N, C-alpha and C positions, 0 to 999 in steps of 0.2 A: 414544236417540228411540225405538230397537226395543223396548228392555225395557219401557219404556210405553207397547206397545200390545200386549204378552203380556197374557193374562188372568192376572188376579191369585193368586197363591197358588202356581202351577206354574213348573217348570223345562222353559226351551226349551233347544237345543242352540245354540251359538254363530254369531252371524249370518254371519261369514265361510264358516262349515261349511255351513250352512244354503242360502248363495247359491252355494255350489259345486254341491251337489247341483241345484239349481234350475236352473241353469246347464247342465249336463250333459245333462236332461231337456229342459231348451228347446231344443239343437240338434236332436233328434229332433221336436221340435214344429216347429220352422223347415223341415226336410225334407219334413216331412208339410203344410205352408203352401205351398212352392214347388212341390209336386205337385199342391195344389188349385188354386194359380194357374192351372197350366199346362191345368187340364181347363175353368178357366172361360175362359180366354182363347184357348185351342187348339181347346176344344169334346172332346166326350167320345169323337174318334178317339184320344185319349192312353189308352185302356183298350182293354182284349180283347174288352169286351161286342159282341153284333151282334143281329141281328134274331131270332137262336135264344135267346139268353144275354141276356133283357132284364133278368132279376133273377141278379143276380152275388154276387160277395163281396161289395159294398158292403151291399146288400139283405141278405145274412149277417148280418153284423156289426151293422144298423141294426136287424133283428130281436132278436140277441143281447142287444145293450145294454138295449132297451125290457122285455124279459122279469127280465134280472138287474137293472134299475131298479126293476121290482118290488117290491121289499124296501120302497119307500118307501110305496107306496099301502095295502101290507097290513098296515105295521106302523103307519101312520097309522091304518088301520080297525081294529086291534086295542086301539090305544090311545086313541082318541077315541068311538069308537063302540062296540066289545065293551067297553070299560072296564079294558083290563089298563093298571092305572097303573104297575105297574112297567117298563113299556116307555119310559117317560117319560126314561132314562135313555140311551137309544139311538137314540131317535128322531130326533134333532138331527142323528146321523151318517147316519142312513136316509133323511135328507132331504138331504142334503147328494150321499148316492152316487146317489140320486133324480135330483136337479139335473145334477150331472155326466151320468149316463146318456141324460138327455132332451136335455139339450143338442146332446150328443155325437148323438142321434139327429136331431135337426131338421139337423144340420150336415152331416150325411152325407147327407141327402135334399137340400140344399142344393146340397150337389157334384152328386148323381146327377142332379137334373134338366138340367145342362148349360147352363141358361140362368138364373141365379139371379135376375138383374131382372124376368123373368118368373114369379116363384115365386108370385106375389099373383094369378097366375091360379087357382090351387086354391082362391081361396076366392070370386073375383066371376065367374067363369066355372067353376061347382063342375059335376060330374055329377052328378046325384043318384041315378044308378043304380049308382054305383060304390062298393064297401065302401072304396076307399083314399079316397075323399074323407073319408067318416065317419072314418077314421083319421087323417089331416090335419087335420081338426077338432080333433077329442080330443086328440090329440098337442099341439095349439100350445095348446090350453085347460087342459090337464094341467102343459105346463110353465110355465104363466101361474101354476096355483096352487104349483106347488112354488117358484116366486121367492118368491111370497107367504110359503111358509112359511120360506124358507132369510133374507129379510129380518131377520126379529127377531135372528136371531146375528149379521149386519154390526151390527145399532144397539146389542146388546149387547157390543162391544168397549170397551174401557175407554176411550177416546179419545172414542167417539162416544157413548159412552153418557152421556158430561158435558152434552152439546148437551141441552135440554130436551125439545124437541119431537123429537128419536130416543128419548129416552128415555120418554116418555110413547107414544109413538106403538108400540113393541115391546112397552108393558105392554098397550096395547088389542089389538093384534095376537094377543099369547097367549090375550085371552080370547075369542076366537072364532075360536080356531084349528081348533077342531072342524067348523065348518063347512065349510072349506077342505079338511079331511081327508074325511069325507063326499063332498064334493061331486069331489074325486079319485078317490076308490076307485070313484065312480060311471063316470066318465070312463074309467079307466083298464081296468073292465071290459069297455066296449064296446068299446075301439081294441085291446086286447089279442086279444079274441074275433074282430074285425074282420079282424087279421091273418092268424090262423088260417082264418077262411071265406075269404079272399083264395085260400090254398093249396087249400082242398076244392071249390072251385066253379070252378077254372082249367078252361078250355076243351081237348079235345085234350090234357089230361095224365092219364093214367091213373094215374101212381103217387100222384098226390095225391088221387083221385078218392075220398071217405068218402060212406058214409052217413049222417042226419041227423035232425035234429027240424024239422018244417016246413020253411022255408028255411034253416035254420042246418046248417051239417054238421058232425058233431063234432067236426074241429079248431076250430072256434069257439071252445067250452067247453074242451078239452084245453088252448088255450095259454094260457086266461086260468089255469086251473088251476096249469100248470105253474109261470107266473110266481108266482103267489101261493105257491108251495111254495117254488122255489130262489131266488127273490129275497131272501126274508129271509135265506138259506145265502150268498147274495154278501155281503149286507153282516155277516153275522158274521165270512165269511173275510176281508174288507179290515179287520173289528175287529181280528180275532187279528194279521193281516200288521202292521197299525199298532201294535199291543201289543210286536210282535217286533222291528222297527226301534227304536220310541223307548224299549225295555227296560223298558215302566211297564204297572202293571196299570189299565185305562181304565173297565172297566165290570165292577161286580159278578156271580160266579157264577150267582144265584140268575137278574138277569136274561137272560145268553146261554143258560141252560136253559131258562127258560118261552118265549121265542124260540125256540130250537132244536126243542123238542119239539111245537111249534105246526106249526111247519116241517115239522119229520118227519111227524107226523100226517095233513101236506095232503099231501106228497111219497108216502105210503103209500097215500092213496086215489086219489091220480093216479095211482100205476103200477100198481094195479090197475086202475081204468077205461082206462089207455093199453093195456095187455095186451088187456083185452077187446078194445078197438078194433081192437087189429093182429091179433088173432085173425079175428073178422069179418071183414074188409078181405081176408085172406088166401084166408077159407073161403070167403065169399060173395060179397062185392063185385068181387072181380078176376075171379074166373071169370063173371061175370053181364059182365062188361063184354068179354068173348072173351080175357082172359089169364091165363098161367099165372105163380105168383109168381115163380117163378125167372126169368124174363125180366128182372126188375125188378132181378136181383142176378147177371148174366152178365157184368157187367163186371170186368176183372182189378182196378178200383178200387174200384167200387161194387160192393161182393160182401156177404156176409151178416155179415160183422164189424161192420158199420155199424150194424147191426141190434141185433145181441147187444152192441154199447159202449155205445150207448143204452139200451137196458133194464137191462142190468149193472150200470153205474154208478149207474142211478136206484135200482135195487131194493137195492144193497150203501148207497146214502146213507140211503133209507128205513128198513130194517134196524136201522142204528146209530144214528141218531137217533129213533126211537120207544122205544130200550130206553136206561132209566138206565143202566147201564152203561158201553153205547157211548158214550152224550154225556158220560161223566165221563171216560172216557179221553181224555189229552191228542192221543196220536196219532191213536185212531181217528175221533176227533170232527173233526181237519183232515183226515181222509180222506173223511171222509162231508162234509162242507161243498167239497171241492176235486170230489169224485165228482158232486153234486147240479149243480154248475156245468157240468160237464163234460156233463153228460147233456142240459142244457136247451140248449146250445151244438150240441150233437150232432142234436137235435131241428129247429132251425133251420136245422142245414145239410142236412140232407137234404130238408128241405122246402123249401128254394130253390133251392139246387146239383142235388141228383140229381132231383130233378122236373125240370127242362131235360135234364138229360141221358139218361133214359131214353127209346131208342126210342120212336114213338108208331105207327109205321106198320110193316109187315113187311117193306117195303126197306130203311128204316131202319138205322143205325148208330149206337152209341151216341157222342154227340156231347161229347166233354171239354173243359173249360175251363180255362185257363189266365191268372192276373190278371196285368195288366201291373205294371211296378214304381210305377207314379203309382197305380194303386188298394191296392196293399200299402203304400205310403206314408201314403196317406190315410186308410186302415183302422187305422195306428197311431197316425196325427193326436190321434185323442180320448183314445187310453192315454195318450199324454204330458200333454196337456189336462187329465185326469181327474187324473194322479197332481200336477201344479203346481196344480190347485186346492184337489185334498185338503191338500195339504204346507201351503198360505198358510193356509189356515181352521182347520185343528189348531193352527196357530204364534200365530195372533192372535185365533182365536174360542173362546169357551166351547161348544166342541163336548161334550164330557164332563163332565154335573154331578159325575159321582162321581170325576173325577180328582182331586181335593184331598185328598179323605178317603181314596182308597187309597195314595197316596204322598205321605209327608211331606218338606216342603221344609226342607231343613237349612238 
């Protein structure tokens, strides 16, 4: 029965071996689910968050996966709007990874509000003056778009495709996918930006204070820019990891090179803008608010190395990806992809946790935060969920159109 579900013309590992792997990851998943249920039934006192640290590990993870899921909207934009047709051979995987990231983001938010049964308040009693309201609306709508983009892959399963209704529905959905891709790009631009805007307009948080354009701080644009640059790098990194695990070539080199080149130039221009923003913030914005730049890095934990690591990893990734030799060297290419992912995760980390830790009054001290095990477990939960969904999708759905061509089946 299992072999009848596997895409035609490709090989998969034996079902018992697959089941053992899924069971191992499933154990981690259950640990996270247990912690999640504790937070829902006992409340947010299961966490180490408080009135000072209302944004903590969960929100960092939320912002990080949303940025890493940016590969879906940007790859879709390049494929369906710009017309880079070669990317049709990786767009399915980008959509799957985006689906995992955005569903994980919504799951984290469902845990974070503490009372999931009141989640509908966000929509029915919306605070129209809050950037987070716009984020909630766009996140939910874009997840709907990703679901629509992911459904045709399910309908193309060998057994599901035999049903005429699903076969025809899948074909018709492919015909109008450009509309959903364009809609997704529009929605992503605003919610990625608004997440950065929240950091830039936080009252009484001088570390996050930024100048900007009209009502939008520069962080609004930098968040969108970094997601469009680093999201495709995450897609390529997961693709390379999948190839290493399966010991198969899944995407042709010209497709990988094209997406990596575009992501590289996006990252290069982002780093130029990011460095310029950092210099202006340090030399102009911070002194105007009565602070010295050293005050933001005077703690033993939050020191200058965070800033150096963020800018350094981004610069390394950008330089490698914009050069042909760097992209074509297997080792340096993987280093670039990992560096890009670390860069955007570090950016979200400091814009969530360091923002909260920095003293805001002369008599204040650094407020360091340590997550509870429940927070750690529920942060790892989406990782386990993602591994399981990607594994099942790869096994039973035609994710990679070039797999059969690149791997002859004996």
